mmCIF file as gemmi writes it, N, C-alpha and C atoms, coordinates in Angstrom:
data_model
loop_
_atom_site.group_PDB
_atom_site.id
_atom_site.type_symbol
_atom_site.label_atom_id
_atom_site.label_alt_id
_atom_site.label_comp_id
_atom_site.label_asym_id
_atom_site.label_entity_id
_atom_site.label_seq_id
_atom_site.pdbx_PDB_ins_code
_atom_site.Cartn_x
_atom_site.Cartn_y
_atom_site.Cartn_z
_atom_site.occupancy
_atom_site.B_iso_or_equiv
_atom_site.pdbx_formal_charge
_atom_site.auth_seq_id
_atom_site.auth_asym_id
_atom_site.pdbx_PDB_model_num
ATOM 1 N N . MET Axp A 1 ? 0.546 -0.788 0.154 1 0 ? 1 A 1
ATOM 2 C CA . MET Axp A 1 ? -0.347 -0.128 0.141 1 0 ? 1 A 1
ATOM 3 C C . MET Axp A 1 ? 0.947 1.26 0.033 1 0 ? 1 A 1
ATOM 4 N N . SER Axp A 2 ? 0.784 1.74 -0.915 1 0 ? 2 A 1
ATOM 5 C CA . SER Axp A 2 ? 1.372 3.412 -0.923 1 0 ? 2 A 1
ATOM 6 C C . SER Axp A 2 ? 0.339 5.004 -0.264 1 0 ? 2 A 1
ATOM 7 N N . ILE Axp A 3 ? 1.002 5.556 0.355 1 0 ? 3 A 1
ATOM 8 C CA . ILE Axp A 3 ? 0.516 6.528 1.043 1 0 ? 3 A 1
ATOM 9 C C . ILE Axp A 3 ? 0.605 7.542 0.751 1 0 ? 3 A 1
ATOM 10 N N . LEU Axp A 4 ? -0.418 8.813 -0.24 1 0 ? 4 A 1
ATOM 11 C CA . LEU Axp A 4 ? 0.114 10.291 -0.599 1 0 ? 4 A 1
ATOM 12 C C . LEU Axp A 4 ? -0.235 11.213 0.813 1 0 ? 4 A 1
ATOM 13 N N . ASP Axp A 5 ? 0.894 11.642 1.072 1 0 ? 5 A 1
ATOM 14 C CA . ASP Axp A 5 ? 0.488 12.812 2.77 1 0 ? 5 A 1
ATOM 15 C C . ASP Axp A 5 ? 0.593 14.324 1.228 1 0 ? 5 A 1
ATOM 16 N N . ILE Axp A 6 ? -0.278 15.332 1.318 1 0 ? 6 A 1
ATOM 17 C CA . ILE Axp A 6 ? -0.424 15.738 -0.193 1 0 ? 6 A 1
ATOM 18 C C . ILE Axp A 6 ? -1.064 17.625 1.118 1 0 ? 6 A 1
ATOM 19 N N . GLY Axp A 7 ? -0.303 18.09 0.751 1 0 ? 7 A 1
ATOM 20 C CA . GLY Axp A 7 ? -0.201 19.423 1.692 1 0 ? 7 A 1
ATOM 21 C C . GLY Axp A 7 ? -1.001 20.192 0.618 1 0 ? 7 A 1
ATOM 22 N N . LEU Axp A 8 ? -2.357 21.168 1.696 1 0 ? 8 A 1
ATOM 23 C CA . LEU Axp A 8 ? -3.094 21.615 0.642 1 0 ? 8 A 1
ATOM 24 C C . LEU Axp A 8 ? -2.606 23.595 1.267 1 0 ? 8 A 1
ATOM 25 N N . PRO Axp A 9 ? -2.315 23.841 0.239 1 0 ? 9 A 1
ATOM 26 C CA . PRO Axp A 9 ? -1.783 25.372 -0.229 1 0 ? 9 A 1
ATOM 27 C C . PRO Axp A 9 ? -3.227 26.325 0.794 1 0 ? 9 A 1
ATOM 28 N N . THR Axp A 10 ? -2.488 27.626 1.315 1 0 ? 10 A 1
ATOM 29 C CA . THR Axp A 10 ? -3.584 28.531 2.224 1 0 ? 10 A 1
ATOM 30 C C . THR Axp A 10 ? -4.741 28.548 0.03 1 0 ? 10 A 1
ATOM 31 N N . GLY Axp A 11 ? -5.992 28.322 1.191 1 0 ? 11 A 1
ATOM 32 C CA . GLY Axp A 11 ? -7.109 28.828 0.245 1 0 ? 11 A 1
ATOM 33 C C . GLY Axp A 11 ? -7.322 27.425 -0.516 1 0 ? 11 A 1
ATOM 34 N N . PHE Axp A 12 ? -6.577 27.046 -0.653 1 0 ? 12 A 1
ATOM 35 C CA . PHE Axp A 12 ? -7.38 25.099 -1.046 1 0 ? 12 A 1
ATOM 36 C C . PHE Axp A 12 ? -7.875 24.746 -0.363 1 0 ? 12 A 1
ATOM 37 N N . THR Axp A 13 ? -9.595 24.142 -0.674 1 0 ? 13 A 1
ATOM 38 C CA . THR Axp A 13 ? -10.468 23.056 -0.453 1 0 ? 13 A 1
ATOM 39 C C . THR Axp A 13 ? -10.479 21.5 -1.343 1 0 ? 13 A 1
ATOM 40 N N . VAL Axp A 14 ? -10.507 20.468 -0.465 1 0 ? 14 A 1
ATOM 41 C CA . VAL Axp A 14 ? -11.146 19.014 -1.271 1 0 ? 14 A 1
ATOM 42 C C . VAL Axp A 14 ? -12.012 19.444 -1.547 1 0 ? 14 A 1
ATOM 43 N N . ASN Axp A 15 ? -12.201 18.227 -2.902 1 0 ? 15 A 1
ATOM 44 C CA . ASN Axp A 15 ? -13.028 17.892 -3.292 1 0 ? 15 A 1
ATOM 45 C C . ASN Axp A 15 ? -13.375 17.124 -3.351 1 0 ? 15 A 1
ATOM 46 N N . THR Axp A 16 ? -14.792 16.412 -2.139 1 0 ? 16 A 1
ATOM 47 C CA . THR Axp A 16 ? -14.994 16.04 -1.465 1 0 ? 16 A 1
ATOM 48 C C . THR Axp A 16 ? -15.351 14.768 -2.681 1 0 ? 16 A 1
ATOM 49 N N . ALA Axp A 17 ? -16.812 15.291 -3.518 1 0 ? 17 A 1
ATOM 50 C CA . ALA Axp A 17 ? -16.952 14.425 -4.079 1 0 ? 17 A 1
ATOM 51 C C . ALA Axp A 17 ? -16.64 13.334 -5.462 1 0 ? 17 A 1
ATOM 52 N N . ASP Axp A 18 ? -15.157 13.999 -6.01 1 0 ? 18 A 1
ATOM 53 C CA . ASP Axp A 18 ? -14.463 13.664 -6.885 1 0 ? 18 A 1
ATOM 54 C C . ASP Axp A 18 ? -14.111 12.225 -5.964 1 0 ? 18 A 1
ATOM 55 N N . LEU Axp A 19 ? -13.688 12.427 -5.07 1 0 ? 19 A 1
ATOM 56 C CA . LEU Axp A 19 ? -12.479 11.516 -4.07 1 0 ? 19 A 1
ATOM 57 C C . LEU Axp A 19 ? -13.056 10.474 -3.858 1 0 ? 19 A 1
ATOM 58 N N . ASP Axp A 20 ? -14.421 10.582 -3 1 0 ? 20 A 1
ATOM 59 C CA . ASP Axp A 20 ? -16.072 9.821 -3.134 1 0 ? 20 A 1
ATOM 60 C C . ASP Axp A 20 ? -16.229 8.595 -4.576 1 0 ? 20 A 1
ATOM 61 N N . SER Axp A 21 ? -15.941 9.407 -5.139 1 0 ? 21 A 1
ATOM 62 C CA . SER Axp A 21 ? -16.204 8.776 -6.531 1 0 ? 21 A 1
ATOM 63 C C . SER Axp A 21 ? -15.451 7.683 -6.919 1 0 ? 21 A 1
ATOM 64 N N . LEU Axp A 22 ? -13.519 8.146 -6.569 1 0 ? 22 A 1
ATOM 65 C CA . LEU Axp A 22 ? -12.258 7.63 -6.874 1 0 ? 22 A 1
ATOM 66 C C . LEU Axp A 22 ? -12.17 6.258 -5.644 1 0 ? 22 A 1
ATOM 67 N N . SER Axp A 23 ? -12.702 6.469 -4.923 1 0 ? 23 A 1
ATOM 68 C CA . SER Axp A 23 ? -13.069 5.383 -3.779 1 0 ? 23 A 1
ATOM 69 C C . SER Axp A 23 ? -13.529 3.667 -3.387 1 0 ? 23 A 1
ATOM 70 N N . LYS Axp A 24 ? -15.349 4.399 -4.879 1 0 ? 24 A 1
ATOM 71 C CA . LYS Axp A 24 ? -16.051 2.932 -4.268 1 0 ? 24 A 1
ATOM 72 C C . LYS Axp A 24 ? -16.263 2.632 -6.274 1 0 ? 24 A 1
ATOM 73 N N . GLY Axp A 25 ? -16.99 1.686 -6.182 1 0 ? 25 A 1
ATOM 74 C CA . GLY Axp A 25 ? -17.303 0.928 -8.161 1 0 ? 25 A 1
ATOM 75 C C . GLY Axp A 25 ? -16.416 0.403 -7.843 1 0 ? 25 A 1
ATOM 76 N N . LYS Axp A 26 ? -16.387 -0.311 -9.37 1 0 ? 26 A 1
ATOM 77 C CA . LYS Axp A 26 ? -15.203 -0.967 -9.173 1 0 ? 26 A 1
ATOM 78 C C . LYS Axp A 26 ? -14.307 -1.115 -10.06 1 0 ? 26 A 1
ATOM 79 N N . ALA Axp A 27 ? -14.3 -0.175 -10.596 1 0 ? 27 A 1
ATOM 80 C CA . ALA Axp A 27 ? -12.956 0.704 -10.548 1 0 ? 27 A 1
ATOM 81 C C . ALA Axp A 27 ? -12.458 1.651 -9.966 1 0 ? 27 A 1
ATOM 82 N N . ARG Axp A 28 ? -12.013 1.04 -8.53 1 0 ? 28 A 1
ATOM 83 C CA . ARG Axp A 28 ? -11.929 1.913 -7.581 1 0 ? 28 A 1
ATOM 84 C C . ARG Axp A 28 ? -10.224 2.535 -7.287 1 0 ? 28 A 1
ATOM 85 N N . ASN Axp A 29 ? -9.9 2.972 -8.096 1 0 ? 29 A 1
ATOM 86 C CA . ASN Axp A 29 ? -8.549 3.965 -7.727 1 0 ? 29 A 1
ATOM 87 C C . ASN Axp A 29 ? -7.433 4.324 -6.604 1 0 ? 29 A 1
ATOM 88 N N . ILE Axp A 30 ? -8.509 4.437 -5.56 1 0 ? 30 A 1
ATOM 89 C CA . ILE Axp A 30 ? -7.588 4.64 -4.264 1 0 ? 30 A 1
ATOM 90 C C . ILE Axp A 30 ? -8.624 4.381 -3.165 1 0 ? 30 A 1
ATOM 91 N N . ALA Axp A 31 ? -7.799 2.99 -2.076 1 0 ? 31 A 1
ATOM 92 C CA . ALA Axp A 31 ? -8.416 2.748 -0.605 1 0 ? 31 A 1
ATOM 93 C C . ALA Axp A 31 ? -9.361 3.364 -0.218 1 0 ? 31 A 1
ATOM 94 N N . LYS Axp A 32 ? -8.516 4.271 0.439 1 0 ? 32 A 1
ATOM 95 C CA . LYS Axp A 32 ? -9.46 5.526 1.166 1 0 ? 32 A 1
ATOM 96 C C . LYS Axp A 32 ? -8.872 6.983 0.796 1 0 ? 32 A 1
ATOM 97 N N . TYR Axp A 33 ? -9.659 7.48 1.678 1 0 ? 33 A 1
ATOM 98 C CA . TYR Axp A 33 ? -8.123 8.755 1.432 1 0 ? 33 A 1
ATOM 99 C C . TYR Axp A 33 ? -9.945 9.635 3.5 1 0 ? 33 A 1
ATOM 100 N N . GLU Axp A 34 ? -8.585 10.346 3.806 1 0 ? 34 A 1
ATOM 101 C CA . GLU Axp A 34 ? -9.34 11.196 4.829 1 0 ? 34 A 1
ATOM 102 C C . GLU Axp A 34 ? -7.826 12.804 5.437 1 0 ? 34 A 1
ATOM 103 N N . MET Axp A 35 ? -8.556 13.458 5.46 1 0 ? 35 A 1
ATOM 104 C CA . MET Axp A 35 ? -8.035 14.887 5.537 1 0 ? 35 A 1
ATOM 105 C C . MET Axp A 35 ? -8.307 15 7.062 1 0 ? 35 A 1
ATOM 106 N N . ASN Axp A 36 ? -7.163 15.657 7.196 1 0 ? 36 A 1
ATOM 107 C CA . ASN Axp A 36 ? -6.124 15.513 8.719 1 0 ? 36 A 1
ATOM 108 C C . ASN Axp A 36 ? -5.535 17.505 8.648 1 0 ? 36 A 1
ATOM 109 N N . THR Axp A 37 ? -6.139 18.193 9.542 1 0 ? 37 A 1
ATOM 110 C CA . THR Axp A 37 ? -5.908 19.777 10.375 1 0 ? 37 A 1
ATOM 111 C C . THR Axp A 37 ? -4.982 19.486 11.308 1 0 ? 37 A 1
ATOM 112 N N . VAL Axp A 38 ? -4.714 18.143 12.029 1 0 ? 38 A 1
ATOM 113 C CA . VAL Axp A 38 ? -3.719 18.485 13.225 1 0 ? 38 A 1
ATOM 114 C C . VAL Axp A 38 ? -2.399 18.364 12.529 1 0 ? 38 A 1
ATOM 115 N N . LEU Axp A 39 ? -1.774 17.854 11.675 1 0 ? 39 A 1
ATOM 116 C CA . LEU Axp A 39 ? -0.802 17.589 11.2 1 0 ? 39 A 1
ATOM 117 C C . LEU Axp A 39 ? -0.539 19.09 11.403 1 0 ? 39 A 1
ATOM 118 N N . SER Axp A 40 ? -0.578 19.547 10.293 1 0 ? 40 A 1
ATOM 119 C CA . SER Axp A 40 ? -0.212 21.801 10.182 1 0 ? 40 A 1
ATOM 120 C C . SER Axp A 40 ? -1.805 22.958 9.937 1 0 ? 40 A 1
ATOM 121 N N . GLU Axp A 41 ? -1.41 23.486 10.255 1 0 ? 41 A 1
ATOM 122 C CA . GLU Axp A 41 ? -1.915 24.951 10.201 1 0 ? 41 A 1
ATOM 123 C C . GLU Axp A 41 ? -3.087 24.989 9.418 1 0 ? 41 A 1
ATOM 124 N N . ARG Axp A 42 ? -2.61 24.277 7.79 1 0 ? 42 A 1
ATOM 125 C CA . ARG Axp A 42 ? -2.965 24.789 6.321 1 0 ? 42 A 1
ATOM 126 C C . ARG Axp A 42 ? -4.137 23.707 6.171 1 0 ? 42 A 1
ATOM 127 N N . GLY Axp A 43 ? -3.598 22.134 6.92 1 0 ? 43 A 1
ATOM 128 C CA . GLY Axp A 43 ? -4.145 20.997 7.216 1 0 ? 43 A 1
ATOM 129 C C . GLY Axp A 43 ? -3.632 19.444 5.422 1 0 ? 43 A 1
ATOM 130 N N . SER Axp A 44 ? -3.27 18.993 5.803 1 0 ? 44 A 1
ATOM 131 C CA . SER Axp A 44 ? -3.091 17.736 4.718 1 0 ? 44 A 1
ATOM 132 C C . SER Axp A 44 ? -3.901 16.644 3.835 1 0 ? 44 A 1
ATOM 133 N N . LEU Axp A 45 ? -3.816 16.829 2.967 1 0 ? 45 A 1
ATOM 134 C CA . LEU Axp A 45 ? -4.676 14.901 2.343 1 0 ? 45 A 1
ATOM 135 C C . LEU Axp A 45 ? -4.408 14.297 2.759 1 0 ? 45 A 1
ATOM 136 N N . ILE Axp A 46 ? -4.253 12.837 3.495 1 0 ? 46 A 1
ATOM 137 C CA . ILE Axp A 46 ? -3.841 11.7 3.025 1 0 ? 46 A 1
ATOM 138 C C . ILE Axp A 46 ? -5.22 10.779 1.803 1 0 ? 46 A 1
ATOM 139 N N . ILE Axp A 47 ? -3.667 9.997 0.866 1 0 ? 47 A 1
ATOM 140 C CA . ILE Axp A 47 ? -4.245 8.858 0.788 1 0 ? 47 A 1
ATOM 141 C C . ILE Axp A 47 ? -4.297 8.021 0.823 1 0 ? 47 A 1
ATOM 142 N N . TYR Axp A 48 ? -4.558 6.919 0.783 1 0 ? 48 A 1
ATOM 143 C CA . TYR Axp A 48 ? -4.092 5.6 0.364 1 0 ? 48 A 1
ATOM 144 C C . TYR Axp A 48 ? -4.014 5.123 -0.893 1 0 ? 48 A 1
ATOM 145 N N . LEU Axp A 49 ? -3.413 4.269 -1.732 1 0 ? 49 A 1
ATOM 146 C CA . LEU Axp A 49 ? -3.307 4.098 -2.72 1 0 ? 49 A 1
ATOM 147 C C . LEU Axp A 49 ? -3.201 2.431 -2.983 1 0 ? 49 A 1
ATOM 148 N N . ASP Axp A 50 ? -4.614 1.068 -3.899 1 0 ? 50 A 1
ATOM 149 C CA . ASP Axp A 50 ? -3.362 -0.456 -3.028 1 0 ? 50 A 1
ATOM 150 C C . ASP Axp A 50 ? -2.857 -0.335 -4.193 1 0 ? 50 A 1
ATOM 151 N N . LYS Axp A 51 ? -2.849 0.05 -5.146 1 0 ? 51 A 1
ATOM 152 C CA . LYS Axp A 51 ? -1.663 -0.577 -6.326 1 0 ? 51 A 1
ATOM 153 C C . LYS Axp A 51 ? -0.714 0.479 -6.018 1 0 ? 51 A 1
């Protein structure tokens, strides 16, 4: 499993609808995702990849 930890620049937001569609269904591209604001003030997006 690979993990992507993406720092979000100030003013940017995560489109959770797109991430939900990427994590569900037959052609699932990501295993799961989570948004974390504890690690930094700006927040980060953590994406877990199966392949």
